[in-house]
N, C-alpha and C positions, 0 to 999 in steps of 0.2 A: 416616570427619569428621561435624560435627555438622552440619545442615541451617542455612542462613546467610539471614538476615532481609535480606530484599531492599526496597528503596525505591524505586518505580518514577518517574522525572521528566520529562514528557512535557505537551506541550498536546495532544495526540490523547488519548482517556480507553482505559483497558480495556475492551472491549463496544462502542463509539462505532462507529455505521454508516457505517463508512469500511472501506477494505483496510487500514490499520494496526488499525482500533481492532478488528477481527474477528481480525486475528491476533496482538496482545499479549492478548486473552479469548481464545483458542485453546492458546497458548502457556504461561499462569499457570494455566489449567486443568490445569496439569501440576505446579502447584507447591504446596505443602504452602498451603491458606488464611491461616491463623494464622501465615506467614512473610513475607506479603507484604505493602504497604502504599504506595499511589500521590499521588503529589503533583502535580496539575494545575495548571500551571505559565498559568493564567487567574484573571482577577480575581473573586472570588466574588462573585457579581452574581443569584443564584439560580439557575445554571448546575445542571443532576442530573447527578447521579452515575448511570452509566451500567449498573455492574459491583457485586457485592454486596462486590470489593475495599475494605477500609476506605484511604477518599478523604480527600483535603480539599486547597483551593484555596487558591494564595496570596492572602495578603489586599495588599488597595491599596499596605499602604505597606511592601513589598516593593520593590517600582519606582514610585514614586508619581504623577510629572508623566505618563508615557503610558499607565500604566491609568486613571489620570482622562478622559482622552480616546476611549482604549478604551471605557467603561463610559459615555462619552454615546453615543459612537458607536453601543452596540450599541442605548440606550436607543430613537435617534432609526430604525436599520433596523428594529426591531423594530414601531415605530409605524406604520411605512408598507412593512409588509412583504405586508400585505393589499392591498395598492390597487398596490404595485408590477408593473410590468414584465415579462413573463418576459425574463430577460439569458442569452446564454451563459456558460459556468461558468470566473468569472475564474483567471488561472494564480497558482501562489503564491508569494513572494516568492523561491521557490530556484531559481525557471524565469526567464532573462533574458527581457525583452521588447524590441520594438522602438517607437521612439518616442519624442518629447521627453517629452508627457505619462507613460506608464508608466518612464520614466528617473526625470523628481524625483521620482514617488508614489514610485519604491523607494526613492529617496535620502532622504527623509521616513524610512518606516519604516525605514531602517537608522540610520536617527541617533535613533530610539526604541529599537531593536532595543537599541544601546549604551549606551542609560541605565543610572547605576550602582542597582544591588542592595543590599540591605538586609536579608541573612537570619535577623536576631536574633529575628524573629517565630515563624518554623516551628521554633527549637529546643525553643520550648517544647512544640509539638506532638512532635517526633520526639524528644524524652527518653522519653516513655512506648514508645515503639517500640525505641529502641536499633537503629539499622540497621548492619549489618555488607555491605552491598554496596549500590552503587546501579546500574541499569539506565536505560537513556537512548537515544535514539534522536537527542539532540542537537537538532540541524536551525534550531536559532535562536541567535543571541549571549545571550541573556536565561538559555534552558534550561541552556547551558552553565554560565553565570555560578555559575548557582542551586544546579548540581551540583558546581560546583567547591568553591564554597563550604561548600557540605555536607560532600563526601568529606572537605575541610581538617580541618572544625570537629571529627569525627567521625575521621579519620584509617584509614578505609576508602577502598577501588578503588571505581574504577569501571568496567563493562561499556558499550562504545558500540556499540549495534545499528544499522549502517547500512540502512534498508528501499531507501534508493534512494539516483541519485550525487547526493546537494546538495549535498556541497561544491565541485563543477565549475562549479556555475551559479550557487550561490547572490551578490546582491547582484554581477553582470554585465554588467546591459544597459546599464551605460556608467560612462566615469570619473568622474561622479561620486557614484556610488558606491563607488568604489573603497576609502575608509576603512573604509567597513564591513565590506565583502568581505575588507579585509586583519585589521583587527577579528574575524571571523568565524574563518577559517583559523587565525589564534593564539589563540583559543580553543580552538581543536580540537586544535592541538597540544599544548596545556597540560592538557587533561584527557587525551588518550591517554598521560602522561606520566606520568598518576595512575590508569594502566589495568592489567593484569596481560593477558588474554587474551580478545579481543570476537566478538563477529560480524558477519556480514554475511549480505545477504537470496541472496545469489546466489558462485557460485565467481569469477566475476569480481569483482563489487566485493571481496571476501574477498582476491584477489590483489594486486586493485590498491593496496588502504589497505592491504595489509602492507608491500609497498615504499614507502609515502607514510610510514609511520608508524614500521616496524620491529618493531610489534608483532602480536604471531601474531592468524590469525581464524577462526571457526569460521562453517565456512556452514550458515544456520539460518534456517528461513522460515514459513509457514503449514502447523503438523502438520492430518494430517488424517486423519476415519476411514476403511482401506480397504473398499471392497465387493467380493467373490468374484464377484456375481451380475453377469454380461454376457448380457442380452436383448437381441439388436438385431433379429430375425428379423421381416420384414415379407413381404407378399404385393409384386407389382411393382407393383401398380397404387394403392398405399398412398400416402399423402401423408406424406411425409417433412417433419418439423418440425425449423426450427431455432433456438436458442437463446440471448441475448447476455443475461448477467444481471449487474451488476455497474455501477461509474461510469462516465456520459457524461465525466466532463472529462476535463484533458488536451485537448481536441480529439477524443477518444475517438467522437462522435458523428457526426464527417467522414467517419470510417472506416465507420463502422456505414450511413450515407447508401448509401457505393461497394456493399457486400454487401446490402444492400434490393435498390439498382436489379440487379444480380446476377440474384438470385433472382425478382426479377419479372418480366425478360427470358426466364429458366426456363421462368416458367409461364406463359409468354406462347407458350411451344413446346412445351411440353405437357408439362412435369415436374413433376407435383404436389409441391408443398412450404408452407411453412410458417413465418415467419419473425417470433418474440417479441422485446420487448425486456422486462425486468425491473430499473429502478431505481429509486435514491433516490426518493420525493414530493417532494422540494424542487428535482429536476432533470424531472422529469414535466410539464412545462410545455404547455400548448398548441402554444407554438411548436414543443418539441420533438416532438408527437403529430401536428399539423399537417405538418412537414416527412416525417415515415416513413409518414403514411398514405396519400400520392399512390403509393407503393411499396406497400399491401397491408399494411404491420406495424402491428402493434397493439403499444403501450407502457402498461404496467401498474406499480403502485407494486412493489416491490424486500419480499420475503418476510422474514418472520425469520431469525434465523442455524438455528435449529431447524431451521427444513422447505426449507432451500437443497437439501438432498441429493436430499430428496421429488423438489423443480424441478426441477433437472436431469434424475434418472431419468423425469421425463415426457416427456422430447425426444429425439430420436433424433441430435441433431448441436449439439456445444455449440460458439457463437463465440467467439474470443478478436481482441484487436487494438487496436495503439497507431495513434499516428498519425503521419505523415509529416513533419510539420513540422517543420523544421533546430531549432527553438528548444527541440524538445520530445526530439526523440532526444538530445540532447546529455543529458539531463536521465534517459533512460532504458535509454541505450546499455548501463550493463554490470545492470543491475536483471532481477529475474525476477519476472512479475508475480504476487501472493498468488492470484489465480486459478487461476494455472497448477494448481498440487498439486489446488486445489479439483475443476477439471475432469477429469482426470487419476486422481483416486481412486472418482471417481460412475459408473466401468463404461461412459461415451459417450464416441464419437470426439470429437478437435477439428479444428475448420476454422479453421484461423489465416493473420490478414492485416494483416500489420504490415511493415516495413521489414526489409532483410536485413542490414544491420548490429548490429544488438541483439543484445545476451545472450541473449535469449528465444527470436528466432530460433534460432540456433545449436545451444540445448538442446532445441529441437522438432527439429530435423532432426536431431541427432546422436545421438535416441535413437529417430529416426521413427515419434514418436506423436502427429502431426500430419499432415492435408493443407495446406500450407503455401500461401499464394500472397502474391508482393516487392511486386508493384506491377496494378495495376487490369486488365490488358488478360489478366493468370492468373487472376483470380474466379471467374471465370465457369464456366470449364473445371475446376476445383478444385470449383468448390460441382455440377456436373455428375456428375461421379468419384463423388462422395460421394451424390448422390441413388440413381445407378445401381446401387453396386457393394455391395452388403450385405454382403460376403465382406470386403472392404477395412474398413468399419466394426469389422468383428470384430475385425480384424488389428489396427488401430489400440487399440481399447478394446483388448484383451488387455494388450498393449505396456503402453500405459497405464497399469493398475491392477498389473504388475508392477514398477516402474520406480516409482508415487507408494508403494509399500510397503519398497521400497529405501531410497528418499531423503527422505519425507516421513512417515512414522508417526508417531504419538502415541508409541510406544517409541523411535524414533529421539531427534525433538526433547527428550523428557526427558533423554535421558542426554546429550546436549551441551549442554541447560540446566543441568542440576547440576557439569559438567564445571565450567563457565565460572563460575559464583556458588561454586563451592567453591573455586576459586584453580589450579584445577590445573595445571601447568605445560607449557609448547610440547609438552613430548615426549612428555604424555601425551594431546594432544587429535589427534584424526585426520579426517579429513573424509569 
């Protein structure tokens, strides 16, 4: 069967600095470059393209009124950006928020998200490419409407890739957002009817949305290059270096403060260790640096994607964490973070500090590839064990590398991606 031409329809770009952006970059690096194009659902106001994939942006005419509002907001935001006070990372539209002000804000965003789209201007560009299948993470009403219009125009299928459980939480803060929530789930049902086999980032999400949609899902997440070199031997008196590399969004910074505090207390008790954090420069604010410096933690700007593996391997233990806040665990419950395969493939042991009910927790526990603390009072003990026991660190690293090679290697991901885009029947698809 010939290779299909794939149109990627998202707001997050291939190669953008985020978990989703990096996952998209790694996935589509496995697919022929001349058989992919991306439509970025974002008004073209001078936004840069982050990858070599042929890219274009939805013009303002596609969704005139909300886009005009968005463009004005962007101008004001950029003008004020240099003098702005650092703030905590905002929660996105798919996560429920408490209080009247967030509820009203979400309601307004939902109304704008439901605004009619007119896709005629897109077809002039797409006619040159002649898409044969659409790939989308969906996650907004506007994205789904645009994907549906294109699919119906060209009579082609849609492949939905659930990177998180956004359908469970989108527009769910209050009854004010009920019309938007109902619209979002209705659009999702519609594009599922236009799909054959779909993708989800974890077995948990695959199982949940197979039952919800009646459509087959393949589990596919961030593909990785797997290292075979595991060298963790250190002298007993050497400083053991801990690293967290990734976003501080979704209140992960609060969980990282607990890790920093536990490691600081261990240093005071004579257990030599170092904890560094690498995050996006937009999140590396003075407030964040002050918050962590009191525990002896340094915060650095994140390195480029081609330097990530080298960064991981310059440390002894990699820290993975999620928020314990109830409104966020509903969003992350069935997901498996894109960070986990990268960590596992690097040949370094993982310290996990995250709620017990998450799929990420059950995955790490089931395969015994991380030292896990589900409560703050367990954290210090797990850190001490990792610092003291180099053989335990070696064992975790070996298991991680072997499992990453089995589940997340580029070869495994490429096979699944090709199967789905070719429209394989459910009988041909195996997790």
